[in-house]
C-alpha positions in Angstrom: -0.7 27.2 7.2 0.5 25.0 4.2 -2.1 23.0 2.2 -1.4 19.4 3.0 -2.0 17.1 0.0 0.0 14.1 1.2 -2.5 12.2 3.1 -1.4 8.9 1.5 1.9 9.2 3.2 0.2 9.9 6.6 -2.9 11.7 7.7 -3.5 13.8 10.8 -4.7 12.0 13.7 -8.5 12.1 14.1 -10.3 13.5 17.2 -11.6 10.1 18.4 -8.1 8.6 18.0 -6.5 11.3 19.9 -8.9 11.1 22.7 -8.4 7.4 23.0 -4.6 7.9 22.8 -4.3 10.5 25.5 -6.7 8.7 27.8 -4.6 5.4 27.7 -1.3 7.2 28.0 -2.3 8.6 31.3 -2.8 5.1 32.8 -0.4 2.1 33.2 -0.5 -1.6 33.0 1.0 -4.3 30.9 -1.8 -6.3 29.3 0.1 -9.4 29.9 0.3 -8.8 33.7 -2.3 -10.5 35.9 -2.8 -7.6 38.5 -5.6 -5.2 38.3 -3.9 -2.6 36.1 -2.9 -5.4 33.7 -6.3 -6.8 33.5 -7.7 -3.4 32.8 -5.1 -2.7 29.9 -5.9 -6.3 28.6 -9.6 -5.3 28.6 -8.9 -2.3 26.5 -6.8 -4.3 24.0 -9.4 -6.9 23.5 -12.3 -4.4 23.3 -10.2 -2.5 20.7 -9.4 -5.8 18.9 -13.2 -6.4 18.5 -13.8 -2.8 17.2 -10.9 -3.0 14.8 -12.1 -6.6 13.6 -15.8 -5.2 13.1 -14.4 -2.3 11.0 -12.3 -4.6 8.8 -14.9 -7.5 8.4 -12.8 -9.9 10.5 -13.1 -12.2 13.5 -11.4 -10.7 16.6 -9.0 -13.6 16.7 -7.9 -12.8 13.3 -6.4 -9.4 14.3 -2.7 -9.7 15.0 -1.3 -6.2 16.2 2.0 -5.2 14.7 4.1 -2.0 14.6 2.7 -1.0 11.3 2.1 -2.0 7.7 5.7 -2.7 7.0 5.9 -5.3 9.7 2.7 -6.8 8.8 3.8 -7.3 5.1 7.1 -8.9 6.4 5.2 -11.2 8.8 2.8 -12.2 6.0 5.3 -13.0 3.3 8.0 -14.6 5.5 5.7 -16.5 7.7 3.4 -17.9 4.9 6.4 -18.7 2.8 8.2 -20.7 5.6 5.1 -22.4 6.6 4.1 -23.5 2.9 7.7 -24.4 2.0 8.1 -26.5 5.2 5.0 -28.4 4.5 6.1 -29.1 1.0 9.7 -28.1 -0.2 8.4 -27.8 -3.8 6.6 -24.7 -3.0 9.2 -22.1 -3.5 7.6 -19.6 -5.8 6.1 -16.3 -4.6 3.9 -14.5 -7.2 4.0 -10.6 -6.5 2.7 -7.8 -8.5 5.3 -5.6 -10.1 3.9 -2.4 -8.4 4.0 -3.4 -4.8 5.4 -1.1 -2.0 8.9 -1.7 -1.0 7.6 -3.4 2.2 6.4 -6.2 -0.1 8.9 -6.2 -2.9 12.0 -5.9 -0.7 10.7 -8.7 1.6 10.2 -11.0 -1.5 13.6 -10.1 -2.7 15.1 -11.0 0.6 13.4 -14.3 0.6 14.7 -15.1 -2.8 18.3 -14.1 -1.7 18.4 -15.7 1.6 15.8 -18.4 1.8 15.7 -20.0 -1.7 12.4 -18.5 -2.8 11.7 -17.9 -6.6 9.9 -14.7 -7.1 7.7 -14.0 -10.1 7.0 -10.4 -10.6 3.6 -10.2 -12.3 3.0 -7.4 -14.9 0.4 -4.8 -14.8 -1.6 -2.9 -17.4 -1.2 0.8 -18.4 -3.4 1.7 -15.4 -1.2 -0.1 -12.9 -3.7 -2.9 -12.4 -2.6 -6.6 -12.2 -3.1 -8.5 -15.4 -5.2 -11.6 -14.5 -4.1 -13.4 -17.7 -0.5 -13.3 -16.4 -1.5 -14.6 -13.0 -3.5 -17.3 -14.6 -0.6 -18.3 -16.9 1.7 -18.6 -13.8 -0.7 -21.0 -12.1 -1.0 -23.1 -15.2 2.3 -25.0 -15.7 1.7 -25.5 -19.5 1.7 -21.7 -19.9 3.8 -20.4 -17.2 7.2 -18.8 -18.0 9.1 -21.6 -16.2 6.9 -24.5 -16.9 6.2 -24.7 -13.1 2.6 -24.7 -12.2 0.5 -24.0 -9.1 1.9 -26.8 -7.0 5.2 -24.8 -6.8 3.4 -21.6 -5.6 3.9 -20.9 -1.9 1.8 -17.7 -2.0 0.5 -14.7 -3.8 0.9 -11.1 -2.9 -1.0 -8.3 -4.6 -1.7 -4.7 -2.9 -5.5 -3.8 -2.6 -4.8 -0.3 -3.9 -1.6 1.1 -5.3 0.0 3.7 -2.9 1.3 5.8 -5.8 -1.3 5.9 -8.7 -4.2 4.8 -6.6 -5.5 2.0 -8.9 -7.6 -0.6 -7.1 -6.7 -4.4 -7.8 -9.2 -7.0 -8.8 -8.8 -8.8 -5.4 -11.9 -11.0 -5.7 -10.8 -12.4 -9.1 -7.3 -12.9 -7.8 -8.6 -14.8 -4.8 -10.9 -16.9 -7.0 -8.0 -17.9 -9.3 -5.8 -19.0 -6.3 -8.6 -20.7 -4.7 -8.7 -23.3 -7.4 -5.3 -24.5 -6.2 -5.6 -23.8 -2.6 -2.8 -21.0 -2.7 -3.1 -18.4 0.0 -3.3 -14.7 -1.1 -1.9 -11.8 1.0 -2.9 -8.3 0.3 -1.2 -5.0 1.3 -4.4 -3.0 2.1 -2.8 -0.2 3.8 -4.1 2.3 1.3 -7.3 0.9 0.8 -8.5 0.3 4.2 -10.6 3.4 5.4 -10.8 4.7 1.8 -12.9 2.1 0.1 -15.0 -0.9 1.5 -12.8 -3.6 2.8 -14.1 -6.9 4.2 -11.5 -9.4 5.1 -13.8 -12.4 5.6 -15.7 -11.7 2.3 -12.5 -11.2 0.5 -11.2 -14.8 0.9 -7.8 -13.6 1.6 -5.5 -15.6 3.9 -3.7 -12.5 5.2 -4.2 -8.7 5.0 -2.0 -5.8 6.2 -3.4 -2.5 7.4 -1.9 0.5 9.3 -3.3 3.1 11.8 -1.6 6.3 10.6 -3.3 6.1 7.1 -6.8 6.3 8.6 -6.3 9.0 11.5 -4.5 6.8 14.1 -1.1 7.1 15.4 2.2 6.2 13.7 3.7 2.8 14.9 0.8 0.6 15.0 -0.8 -1.6 12.5 -2.3 -5.1 12.2 -2.0 -8.3 10.1 -5.5 -9.9 9.6 -4.8 -13.6 9.5 -7.2 -16.3 8.8 -8.0 -18.5 11.8 -7.0 -21.8 9.7 -3.9 -20.0 8.2 -0.6 -21.4 9.4 2.3 -18.9 9.7 5.8 -19.1 11.0 6.6 -16.3 13.4 9.3 -13.9 12.4 10.0 -12.9 16.0 9.8 -14.9 19.2 9.4 -14.1 22.9 6.4 -14.1 25.1 4.0 -15.7 22.7 1.6 -12.7 22.5 -0.8 -12.5 19.5 -1.6 -16.1 18.8 2.1 -16.9 19.3 2.7 -15.3 16.0 3.9 -11.9 17.0 5.5 -11.7 20.3 6.0 -8.5 22.3 4.4 -6.3 24.8 1.4 -4.7 23.4 1.0 -0.9 23.0 -2.4 -0.4 24.8 -2.6 3.3 24.0 -1.9 3.0 20.4 -4.2 0.0 19.9 -7.1 2.0 21.4 -6.4 4.8 19.2 -6.2 2.6 16.2 -9.5 1.0 16.9 -11.1 4.5 17.6 -9.8 5.8 14.2 -11.0 2.6 12.4 -14.4 2.8 13.9 -14.7 6.6 13.0 -13.5 6.3 9.4 -15.5 3.2 8.6 -18.5 4.6 10.2 -18.4 7.7 7.8 -17.0 5.9 4.9 -19.9 6.3 2.3 -20.2 10.0 2.7 -16.4 10.8 3.1 -15.5 8.7 0.1 -18.1 10.6 -1.8 -16.7 14.0 -0.6 -13.1 13.2 -1.3 -14.0 11.7 -4.7 -15.6 15.1 -5.6 -12.6 17.0 -4.4 -10.3 14.5 -6.4 -12.3 15.0 -9.6 -12.1 18.8 -9.1 -8.5 18.5 -8.6 -8.0 16.6 -11.7 -10.1 18.9 -13.8 -8.2 21.9 -12.5 -4.8 20.5 -13.1 -5.7 19.5 -16.6 -7.0 23.0 -17.2 -4.0 24.8 -15.5 -1.4 22.5 -17.1 -2.7 20.9 -20.3 0.5 19.0 -20.6 -0.1 17.0 -17.3 -1.0 13.4 -17.7 -3.2 11.7 -15.2 -1.8 8.3 -14.3 -3.7 5.3 -13.1 -7.4 4.6 -13.6 -9.3 7.6 -14.9 -12.3 8.1 -12.6 -14.3 9.6 -15.2 -14.3 6.3 -16.9 -14.2 3.8 -14.0 -14.8 5.6 -10.7 -14.8 2.3 -8.6 -11.3 1.7 -10.0 -9.4 4.4 -8.1 -8.9 5.6 -4.6 -11.2 8.5 -3.9 -8.5 10.7 -2.4 -5.8 10.0 -5.1 -4.7 12.3 -8.0 -1.4 11.3 -9.7 0.1 13.2 -12.7 3.2 13.2 -14.7 4.5 16.6 -15.7 6.7 16.4 -18.8 10.1 18.2 -19.1 10.7 18.6 -15.4 12.0 16.6 -12.4 9.3 15.6 -9.9 11.6 16.5 -7.0 12.1 20.1 -8.4 8.4 20.5 -8.7 7.8 19.2 -5.3 10.1 21.8 -3.8 8.6 24.6 -5.8 5.1 23.7 -4.7 6.3 23.4 -1.1 7.8 26.9 -1.3 4.4 28.0 -2.4 2.6 26.4 0.4 1.5 23.2 -1.2 2.7 20.0 0.3 2.5 16.9 -2.1 4.7 13.8 -2.9 6.7 12.4 -5.7 6.9 8.9 -7.1 10.6 9.2 -7.4 13.3 8.3 -5.0 16.7 10.2 -4.9 19.8 8.2 -3.9 23.0 9.9 -3.6 21.7 13.0 -5.6 20.7 10.7 -8.6 17.0 11.0 -9.8 15.3 7.7 -10.2 11.9 7.2 -11.8 9.1 5.2 -10.0 9.2 1.4 -10.4 5.4 1.7 -10.5 5.3 4.1 -13.5 7.9 2.0 -15.3 5.9 -1.2 -14.7 3.0 0.5 -16.3 5.0 1.1 -19.4 5.8 4.8 -19.0 9.1 5.9 -20.2 12.0 6.9 -17.7 11.9 10.6 -18.8 8.2 10.9 -18.3 8.0 8.9 -15.0 10.6 11.4 -13.5 8.2 14.1 -13.6 5.7 12.5 -11.3 3.6 14.2 -8.7 1.1 12.7 -6.2 -1.6 14.8 -4.6 -3.6 12.7 -2.0 -6.6 14.1 -0.1 -7.9 13.3 3.3 -10.2 14.1 6.2 -8.9 17.7 6.5 -9.0 18.6 2.8 -11.3 21.2 1.6 -12.3 22.8 -1.8 -10.1 25.8 -0.9 -7.1 23.3 -0.6 -7.9 22.2 -4.3 -8.3 25.8 -5.5 -5.0 26.9 -4.0 -3.1 23.9 -5.4 -4.5 24.7 -8.9 -3.7 28.3 -8.6 0.0 28.0 -7.9 0.7 24.9 -10.0 1.2 26.6 -13.4 4.0 28.9 -12.1 5.6 26.1 -10.1 5.6 23.9 -13.2 7.0 26.6 -15.5 9.8 27.1 -13.1 10.5 23.4 -12.8 10.4 22.9 -16.5 12.8 25.9 -16.8 15.2 24.1 -14.6 15.1 21.0 -16.8 15.9 17.4 -16.4 18.9 16.0 -14.6 21.6 14.6 -16.9 21.6 11.2 -15.4 19.9 8.6 -17.4 19.3 5.4 -15.6 19.0 1.8 -16.9 16.4 0.5 -14.4 14.4 -2.4 -15.5 11.2 -3.7 -13.8 8.9 -6.6 -14.2 6.7 -4.5 -16.4 9.5 -3.1 -18.7 11.3 -6.4 -19.1 8.2 -8.2 -20.0 7.2 -5.4 -22.6 10.8 -5.4 -24.0 11.0 -9.1 -24.3 7.6 -9.4 -25.8 6.3 -11.7 -23.0 4.1 -10.9 -20.1 5.1 -13.7 -17.7 8.8 -13.8 -17.3 10.1 -14.1 -13.6 12.5 -11.1 -13.3 14.6 -9.6 -10.6 13.0 -7.5 -8.0 11.8 -3.9 -9.1 13.8 -0.9 -7.5 12.6 0.0 -4.1 11.4 3.6 -3.9 11.7 5.8 -0.8 9.9 8.8 -2.2 6.4 7.5 -1.5 5.4 6.7 2.1 3.7 3.4 3.0 
């Protein structure tokens, strides 16, 4: 059996989720139907909604079921932008961190191209954490890059925890800054929910995206947590399900499994987070000892343990392509991920690493190891054992000759000597799963 170290992409379904899924798949009934089978399915959906809401610190009415994190992100950004712009045409700016997942950055870029939005890509520090001074400057018209202040901002979107390097954003501080101006904040919490404590109500967020298959649930189901007072324009229309925000027949079986997975993972969060953090730290120490040239990216948990996801260890390996290292590790029985995407055979560095100020050459040697509920100390030992030889072979293969000229929010602002310039959308990456 291979050692699976790609839980950030998707994690194996948990026992409680599998039991709920298979139980409901054996039954029938549309939860919108009025007969007995429909009412039974509706009861399962609403009970699951309550369970999920309790796990995420939300009111049941705030849970809007979607097909996953990507749809939830699209619904949040498009719906909030349209609602805010319709209420005041001046509100055209969307403030987005430069290290967002493609589900957010591509949605923002689409709104800029097709709906007249003005997207400002906020820079991050060397650890991939949003710079609060840059956000404050954009909200203050006297110091913003365009001279436009908070009155022109439709919404802010910052992911709770980065899917590549695992750094955790200062959500409380971001929301506090936005609250001074009454600006709604959305957070993609797909990586954070189930890994660190997440409380939607306490956060003050207007909207938050979560996904089932990151926490032991099935693929194809997620949710947007949407404040009860938050107005949002629907993206799709139909039967009016889910507060008339997201129409479509509800997937009772997947919803039940999502709720079961959430209750299970949150119920065991303190001990499981501690267990995974210990494995992560052992993996980091092992990699550093086995390959001294490897560089940990993101917040160093030895310095600030609360600043990094407990299951994330992300490194760059100099002198090799991340894809080459990934395939060599795979041949040795270790399944990991790379922060790079490959389009038409052309290696491209991660936009997250570039935004952190890392050079293109260094960024191309990225490798993400992510732990989950099936991970064991033996998994860590086996990874560390095969890594030196895999790295040596990848390094011997060398770097691809292509040199890209990609610019991101982080690299542009660094090169220009300013932290707050609104720039074009960072390159979307397909190499790291949502």
